[in-house]
N, C-alpha and C positions, 0 to 999 in steps of 0.2 A: 211333397213328403212320400218317404218309403212305405211300401206295403210292410206291415209287422205281422209276424207268424210267431206266435208263442207255442213252445214245445214242452210236453210234461210226459216224461218218461218213468218207468216204473215196472215192477212185476205185476201189479193189479191181480193179487193173489188173496181174495177176489178184489175186484173193482167194486168200491162201495161209495155211499153218498159223500163222504168225505172228499174223496178223490174230484167228483164232480162239482162240488161247490167250489172247491179250490180252483179248478179250471175255470169255471164261471165267474168266479171273483176276479180272478187274474186277468180275465179278457175283458171285463168291464173296466177294471182299474187302469189297464194299460191301453184301451180303445183298440185292441189288437183285431185285425180282420179275422183271424182264426186261431183256435188253439187244437194243435194235433197231438192225440194220446199216441205214445210209443211204446207199447208193451215189450219188455225185455224177453229175449229168447233164453239167454245164459247169462244172468246177472253176476257180475264178477265181485260184488261186494255184499251178496246176499247168499242166503242158504237156497238150495234147488227148490224151485216152487213146487206146491204141492199138485197141481194139475199141470198138464202139458201147455206148451206156449199156445197151440192151436185152440185149445180149450179156453185159455184166459182171454184170447183175442176175439173169441165168439162172445164171451161175456162182456167184453168192452163194447163190442158192436152192438149188442143187445141196450147197454146202459145208455148209450149217446143217441140211438134211434129217435129221431124227432126233435132233437136239441140243436137248433141253429147255433152255428159258429163252433161246433166241436166236430172234429174228424178224427178218423183212425188211421195211423199210417204204420204198416206191417213190415217196413223195410229190414228192422232188426231180426224178424223171424225167418227171413231169407237168407240171412248172412251166416255163415259158417263160424264157430269160435264164440269167444266172449263178447257181449253187448257193450263194446266201448263206445261211451258218448262221443269221444273224438271222432271216430269213424263215421257216426251216424251224421254229425255236422259237417265232415268233409262231403258226405256223398249229397246231402242237401245243397251245399254251397255249388256243388257241380251241376246239379240240376237247376236251381233257382237263379244262378249268378250272384255277382258280387254286390247288388244294389238292394236286394231285399233285406230288411231287417229281422234278424232271428233272435227270439228272447227265451233262452232256456230257464224253465222254471224249476225250482228246487226248494226242498224244504231247508230250514235253517241247519238241522242236523246234517243233511246232506252237504251243506255248504262248508261246514266245519271240517269235514272230512275230505274236502275236494282235493287237497295235496296228495291224498293217496290213491287218487284216479289215475288211469293211465294216460300219458301225456297231458296232464292236466293244465299245464301252463299254456298250452296252445288254444284250449277251449276259448278263452275270452277273445281270442282274435277271430273266432268264427262266429261267435253268438254272445249278445249280451247275457249276462246273468240276473236272474231276478229271483231273489231270495225271499220266501214266503215266511214271513215272521208270524209267530203266535205269542200270546202273553207268557207261556212257559218255554220259549225257545232259549237255546244256550246264547249267552251274549260275549264269552270268551271266544277269541280267534285266534289260531296260531299265528306267530308274527309274520310269516310271509304272507297270509291272508289280509293282515293288518295293513301290509304295504300295499297290496293289490288294491284294496279299497281305498286307500287314500289317493291312488292313482288314477282310480277308474270309477270311484263312488258318484253317483248322482242322486238327488232326491226329487227329481222331476220324470215322471212317467214320459213325458212328451219327448225328452231327449232320446229315447229308444227307436223313435222314428227318423231322428236327424241323421243318423249313422247305421251302418248295417250291423255292427257289432262293437264290442269294446267297453262297454258300460257295466257297472254293477248298481242294481237298485233293490233296496230293502223294501218290502212291500208287506204292509200289515193287512192282515184278513182275520175275518171273525173265526173265533175258535170252533171247532167242531170235532170233538175228539172222538174218533172212531177207528179202532185198532184191526187191522187186519188179522194179526194173531188171534184176537180174540174173537173175530169173526170165525175163523177156522175152527176154533176150538168149540163154539157153538154149534156150527154145522156138523163138526164130527159126532157130538154128543145129541143130535137131531133136535136142537132148541129153535126155537123163532128167531128169524133174523129180519123180520118185515120192519121196515122203515130204517133199516141200516143198509140196505142196498136197494136198488131198484127193483120193482116187482119182476120186471123181465129177467132180471139177473136172479132173483130169487127162485122164480119158476123153473129157469132153466137148470139151476144147480140141483133143484130138488128132483126134478123129472130125470135127470141123468144120473144122480146118486153120487155127483162130485163132492169131495171133502167129507164124505160120511164115513165114520169109522166101522169096522166090522162088528156086528151085533148091536149097533145103535139103532 
């Protein structure tokens, strides 16, 4: 059986409990060896993050400290230009070889928008796609994704260890609705965010004054 590495990318602006629960739930459901968090430096499909890539990476490191099975991968911060997922997967393939199984974790909303990603059609040949579904996740897919799902879809998590890439798995995870947008608004207003982010993340944000609006 292949080693299975799951990948969770995002702006993590800021990282919160919802991100961590999704990573832990996915690791358990997939029986993955590890989940790597990949903070984006220059996300091509989102607005510019409120704090720098390095600051967001520091918060990610604080969030996962002491959590076995979660690791931080900073390769996108070292690369110039937009943080294209296909380039990250190519780098990982070059480093890890062709036998390791890679599973790219993504929310259902991101999966619906996959055809807009840079060289998106090459991504399933580099990694499995694991779509994290919630009760309110969109159900309608573009026709091109319906075709991909019919060709690559599986209902068995164990299939992901049998091949290095190429399958699509829809994974139901418990709902934990925490919005980074709402978190930023709370932080800007000086509101309490305890229990929405790890204590270490909250403490670092407050001590540095990150996300705080002027005069708040």
